[in-house]
C-alpha positions as CSV (number, residue, x, y, z in Angstrom):
1,M,173.9,28.8,9.0
2,L,173.6,26.8,12.1
3,N,173.6,30.0,14.2
4,K,170.9,31.5,12.1
5,I,168.7,28.4,12.6
6,K,169.3,28.5,16.4
7,S,168.2,32.3,16.5
8,I,164.8,31.6,15.0
9,I,164.0,28.6,17.2
10,P,161.9,29.6,20.3
11,N,163.7,29.2,23.7
12,N,161.2,26.8,25.0
13,I,161.7,24.5,21.9
14,K,165.4,24.7,22.5
15,S,164.9,23.8,26.2
16,E,162.7,20.8,25.1
17,I,165.4,19.6,22.7
18,C,168.2,19.9,25.4
19,A,166.1,18.2,27.8
20,F,165.6,15.2,25.5
21,L,169.3,15.1,24.6
22,K,170.7,15.7,28.1
23,P,168.1,14.9,30.8
24,E,169.1,15.5,34.4
25,K,168.5,13.3,37.4
26,I,166.9,14.7,40.5
27,K,169.0,14.1,43.6
28,N,167.7,11.2,45.7
29,F,164.9,10.8,43.3
30,K,164.2,7.1,44.1
31,M,163.1,8.1,47.6
32,Y,160.0,9.6,46.0
33,K,159.1,6.4,44.0
34,N,156.0,4.7,45.1
35,K,155.1,7.4,47.6
36,K,152.1,9.9,47.5
37,K,153.6,13.3,46.7
38,F,152.9,16.9,45.7
39,I,155.2,18.3,43.1
40,I,155.7,21.9,43.2
41,F,156.7,23.3,39.7
42,L,158.3,26.6,38.7
43,A,159.8,27.2,42.3
44,G,161.2,30.7,42.5
45,Y,165.0,30.2,43.4
46,Y,166.0,33.3,41.6
47,Q,166.5,37.1,42.4
48,N,162.9,37.9,43.3
49,L,161.8,37.8,46.9
50,G,158.1,37.7,45.9
51,D,158.6,34.6,43.9
52,M,160.8,33.1,46.7
53,A,158.0,33.8,49.1
54,L,155.4,32.2,46.9
55,T,157.5,29.1,46.8
56,Y,157.9,29.2,50.7
57,S,154.2,29.7,51.3
58,Q,153.0,27.1,48.9
59,K,155.2,24.5,50.5
60,K,154.0,25.6,54.0
61,F,150.3,25.3,52.8
62,I,150.9,21.8,51.5
63,E,152.8,20.8,54.7
64,Q,150.1,21.9,57.1
65,N,147.1,20.6,55.0
66,F,148.5,17.4,53.6
67,P,151.2,16.1,56.0
68,Q,150.8,12.5,54.7
69,Y,152.3,13.5,51.3
70,E,155.9,14.0,50.3
71,I,156.8,17.3,48.7
72,L,159.2,17.5,45.7
73,I,160.1,21.0,44.7
74,I,161.2,21.6,41.0
75,P,163.1,24.9,40.5
76,S,161.8,26.8,37.4
77,T,165.2,26.4,35.7
78,K,164.8,22.6,35.9
79,T,161.3,22.2,34.5
80,Y,162.6,20.8,31.2
81,S,165.7,19.0,32.2
82,Y,164.1,17.1,35.1
83,M,161.0,16.1,33.2
84,R,162.0,12.6,32.0
85,N,163.2,11.7,35.4
86,L,160.1,13.0,37.1
87,K,157.7,11.1,34.8
88,S,159.5,7.8,35.7
89,I,158.6,8.3,39.3
90,C,155.1,9.8,39.1
91,T,151.8,8.1,39.3
92,P,148.2,9.4,38.4
93,E,147.8,9.7,42.2
94,D,150.4,12.4,42.6
95,I,149.2,16.0,42.7
96,I,150.9,18.5,40.4
97,T,151.1,22.1,41.6
98,I,152.4,25.2,39.9
99,I,153.6,28.2,41.7
100,G,151.1,31.2,41.6
101,G,152.2,34.8,41.0
102,G,151.9,37.4,38.1
103,N,153.3,35.6,35.1
104,M,150.3,34.2,33.2
105,D,151.0,36.8,30.4
106,D,153.1,37.7,27.5
107,I,155.8,39.5,29.5
108,Y,157.4,36.7,31.5
109,V,157.1,34.3,28.4
110,S,159.6,31.7,29.7
111,L,157.5,31.0,32.8
112,E,154.3,30.8,30.9
113,D,156.0,28.4,28.3
114,A,157.1,26.3,31.3
115,R,153.7,26.2,32.8
116,R,152.1,25.0,29.5
117,Y,155.0,22.4,29.3
118,V,154.0,21.0,32.7
119,I,150.4,20.9,31.8
120,K,151.0,19.0,28.6
121,N,153.2,16.5,30.3
122,F,150.9,15.4,33.1
123,H,147.6,14.8,31.3
124,N,146.5,12.0,33.8
125,N,147.2,13.9,36.9
126,R,145.2,16.5,38.8
127,I,147.0,19.9,38.3
128,I,146.5,23.0,40.5
129,S,147.7,26.3,39.2
130,F,148.0,28.3,42.5
131,P,146.6,31.9,42.6
132,Q,147.7,33.9,39.7
133,T,147.2,37.2,37.9
134,M,146.4,36.7,34.2
135,I,147.2,39.6,31.9
136,F,147.8,39.1,28.1
137,S,148.2,42.2,26.2
138,N,145.9,43.3,23.3
139,T,148.9,43.2,20.8
140,N,149.1,40.6,18.1
141,F,151.9,38.9,20.2
142,G,149.7,38.9,23.4
143,K,146.7,37.4,21.4
144,K,149.0,34.8,19.8
145,R,150.3,33.9,23.2
146,L,146.9,33.7,24.8
147,K,145.6,31.4,22.1
148,K,148.4,29.0,22.7
149,T,147.7,29.0,26.4
150,I,143.9,28.5,26.0
151,N,144.6,25.5,23.5
152,T,146.9,23.8,26.1
153,Y,144.8,24.5,29.3
154,N,141.5,23.5,27.8
155,K,142.9,20.2,26.6
156,H,143.6,19.0,30.2
157,K,140.6,17.1,31.9
158,N,141.6,17.8,35.5
159,L,143.0,21.2,35.8
160,Y,142.3,23.7,38.5
161,I,143.2,27.4,38.1
162,F,143.0,30.0,40.9
163,A,142.9,33.7,40.5
164,R,144.0,36.1,43.2
165,E,142.0,39.1,42.2
166,K,138.7,39.7,40.3
167,N,139.9,40.9,36.9
168,S,141.9,37.8,36.5
169,L,139.0,35.6,37.7
170,T,136.8,37.1,34.9
171,R,139.5,36.7,32.3
172,M,140.2,33.0,33.3
173,K,136.5,32.1,33.3
174,K,136.1,33.5,29.8
175,S,139.2,31.8,28.4
176,F,139.6,28.4,30.2
177,T,136.1,26.9,29.7
178,K,137.3,23.3,30.3
179,A,139.1,24.0,33.7
180,A,137.7,24.5,37.2
181,I,138.3,28.3,38.1
182,G,138.7,29.3,41.7
183,F,139.3,32.4,43.6
184,C,141.6,32.8,46.7
185,P,144.3,35.2,48.1
186,D,147.9,35.4,46.9
187,M,149.7,32.5,48.6
188,V,152.0,34.7,50.6
189,L,148.9,35.9,52.5
190,Y,148.6,32.5,53.9
191,L,151.5,33.3,56.1
192,N,151.7,35.2,59.5
193,K,155.2,36.7,60.2
194,M,154.3,38.8,63.2
195,E,155.9,36.6,65.8
196,T,159.0,38.6,66.3
197,Q,158.7,42.4,66.7
198,F,161.4,45.0,66.9
199,T,161.7,48.7,67.8
200,R,160.6,50.5,64.7
201,N,162.7,53.4,63.2
202,G,163.0,55.0,59.9
203,I,161.4,54.7,56.4
204,I,161.9,52.0,53.8
205,C,161.3,52.9,50.1
206,C,160.9,49.9,47.7
207,L,160.2,51.0,44.2
208,R,160.4,48.9,41.0
209,Q,162.3,49.9,37.9
210,D,161.1,47.4,35.3
211,A,158.4,46.7,32.8
212,E,155.6,47.0,35.3
213,I,156.5,50.4,36.7
214,N,153.7,52.9,36.6
215,L,155.7,55.9,37.7
216,S,157.3,58.2,35.2
217,K,161.0,58.8,35.6
218,E,160.2,62.4,36.8
219,E,157.7,61.0,39.5
220,Y,160.2,58.4,40.6
221,D,163.0,60.9,41.0
222,N,160.7,63.4,42.8
223,I,159.6,60.8,45.3
224,R,163.2,59.9,46.2
225,K,164.2,63.5,46.4
226,F,161.2,64.4,48.6
227,L,162.0,61.4,51.0
228,N,165.6,62.3,51.2
229,K,164.8,65.9,52.0
230,K,162.0,65.5,54.4
231,Y,162.8,62.4,56.4
232,H,165.8,61.1,58.2
233,N,166.9,57.5,58.0
234,V,165.3,56.6,54.7
235,Y,166.5,53.2,53.3
236,F,166.1,52.5,49.6
237,T,165.8,48.9,48.5
238,D,164.0,46.5,46.1
239,T,162.5,43.0,46.4
240,V,164.8,42.0,43.5
241,N,168.0,43.6,44.9
242,I,169.6,40.5,46.2
243,S,172.5,38.3,45.2
244,L,172.2,34.9,43.5
245,S,173.9,33.1,46.2
246,E,171.0,34.1,48.7
247,C,168.4,32.5,46.3
248,T,169.4,28.8,46.7
249,P,167.0,26.2,48.0
250,E,169.3,25.9,51.1
251,K,169.4,29.7,51.8
252,Y,166.1,31.2,50.4
253,E,164.2,30.9,53.7
254,D,166.8,32.8,55.7
255,T,166.9,35.4,52.8
256,L,163.2,35.9,53.2
257,N,163.3,36.1,57.0
258,R,166.0,38.7,56.9
259,F,163.8,41.0,54.6
260,W,160.7,40.4,56.7
261,N,162.7,41.5,59.9
262,L,163.9,44.5,58.0
263,L,160.4,45.5,57.3
264,K,159.4,44.9,61.0
265,R,162.1,47.4,62.0
266,S,160.7,50.1,59.9
267,K,158.0,52.6,60.9
268,V,156.6,53.0,57.3
269,V,157.2,51.4,54.0
270,I,156.5,53.1,50.6
271,T,156.2,50.6,47.6
272,D,154.8,49.8,44.3
273,R,155.7,46.1,44.5
274,L,152.8,43.7,45.2
275,H,154.7,41.5,47.4
276,C,156.4,44.1,49.4
277,M,152.8,45.3,50.2
278,I,151.8,41.8,51.1
279,F,155.0,41.4,53.3
280,C,153.9,44.5,55.2
281,A,150.4,43.0,55.5
282,I,151.7,39.8,57.1
283,T,154.4,41.6,59.3
284,K,151.9,44.3,60.4
285,T,154.1,47.0,59.1
286,P,152.4,50.4,58.1
287,C,152.7,50.8,54.2
288,V,151.9,53.3,51.6
289,V,151.3,51.5,48.3
290,M,151.1,52.8,44.7
291,D,149.6,50.7,41.8
292,N,151.8,49.1,39.1
293,S,151.2,49.4,35.4
294,N,148.8,46.3,35.1
295,H,146.9,47.0,38.3
296,K,147.5,43.7,40.0
297,I,148.4,45.5,43.2
298,S,145.1,47.5,43.4
299,G,143.3,44.1,42.5
300,V,144.9,42.2,45.3
301,Y,144.5,45.2,47.7
302,D,140.8,45.6,47.0
303,A,140.1,41.9,47.2
304,W,141.9,41.0,50.4
305,I,143.8,43.9,52.1
306,K,141.7,47.2,51.8
307,D,140.2,46.8,55.4
308,L,143.7,46.8,57.0
309,G,144.1,50.1,58.6
310,Y,147.9,50.2,58.4
311,I,148.0,49.7,54.6
312,K,147.1,52.8,52.5
313,M,146.6,52.8,48.8
314,M,147.4,55.8,46.8
315,K,145.4,56.5,43.6
316,D,147.9,59.0,42.2
317,H,151.5,59.9,42.7
318,K,151.2,63.4,44.2
319,I,153.8,64.3,46.8
320,D,151.4,66.0,49.0
321,K,149.2,63.0,49.2
322,L,152.2,60.8,49.8
323,Q,153.3,63.0,52.7
324,E,149.8,62.9,54.1
325,N,149.7,59.1,54.2
326,I,153.2,58.8,55.6
327,E,152.4,61.3,58.4
328,L,149.2,59.4,59.2
329,L,151.0,56.0,59.5
330,L,153.9,57.4,61.4
331,N,151.5,58.3,64.1
332,I,149.4,55.1,64.4
333,N,149.8,52.2,66.8
334,V,149.7,49.0,64.8
335,D,148.5,47.2,68.0
336,D,145.2,49.1,67.6
337,F,144.4,47.1,64.5
338,P,143.4,43.3,64.2
339,A,145.9,41.0,62.7
340,L,145.4,39.7,59.2
341,N,143.7,36.4,59.0
342,L,142.7,35.0,55.8
343,Q,143.1,31.1,56.5
344,T,139.5,30.3,55.8
345,E,139.7,31.9,52.4
346,F,142.1,29.0,51.2
347,K,139.5,26.3,51.8
348,D,138.6,26.0,48.1
349,L,142.2,25.6,47.2
350,A,142.7,22.8,49.8
351,D,139.6,21.2,48.4
352,A,140.9,21.3,44.9
353,C,144.1,19.5,45.9
354,K,142.2,16.5,47.3
355,I,141.7,13.5,45.2
356,K,138.2,12.3,46.1
């Protein structure tokens, strides 16, 4: 009977109960008491280089724009268990920030549950949700999830939500009528990782195999077969193909730098991963990109990247078009193109983080 009851309790409710019964203490948490601080919630210390990079770039943004503040980073896995300890050291002057990304939806439900939990627990603080993609499906489940999110967000009196592409901007303005809605690039586009360059050689293929894939199995297999047959030195990887030991708070920056250096050693990258495309943009690596199922890639590309001559978006998955784009990029000199610089596009986000 007990197991049956447990099976019908939502995971976020279980997490809240466990946090109440067994709260955890943050290491050295007293050092943050009585100090002005930014708290970064939902930090991505897990097997996704994109979310790790969002954590890294958000920290860099706060360090560079608000050096007078302490920064306290809360892993997504500790959202519930750290909450009681956090609230004991927080004041209304502390700034609550939530990692951006692509999980304001009904696919990655644990992250949206955690985001709502944070917003409900800091009703006296300014909260900034960093640039997100918002996509709730039109299913009954998706509508139910969206209604819960709207109810939570619209109850907060000092909430700022940023979209990273225009479809999400439209959805957010329609849904979150009580929040301040802003528009700025994905946080990883705040970075510049071109400082060290290498001799380029070979092709990297970074294709996803999860719920957001927009390739059929046949198309996926055909692309791999074509690359293996046509080109030498093709390396297949993924931005989630990493070990847990490389995702820790102590090691994640080194893990990111290794992947960025891997890209900088490649002549061309082929991907349908949003952050692999963005990694290519910030490392000035030629890239052929294909859209994913919810079109967040094309949304970010159109808003911020489309004028980069070394990033080419494909509208379909035809092999002849893929070859055409690869051959074009193999024969360009990236030094002929201006470097990406979107620093001024983050001004509204920086302003939202200031308590006036």
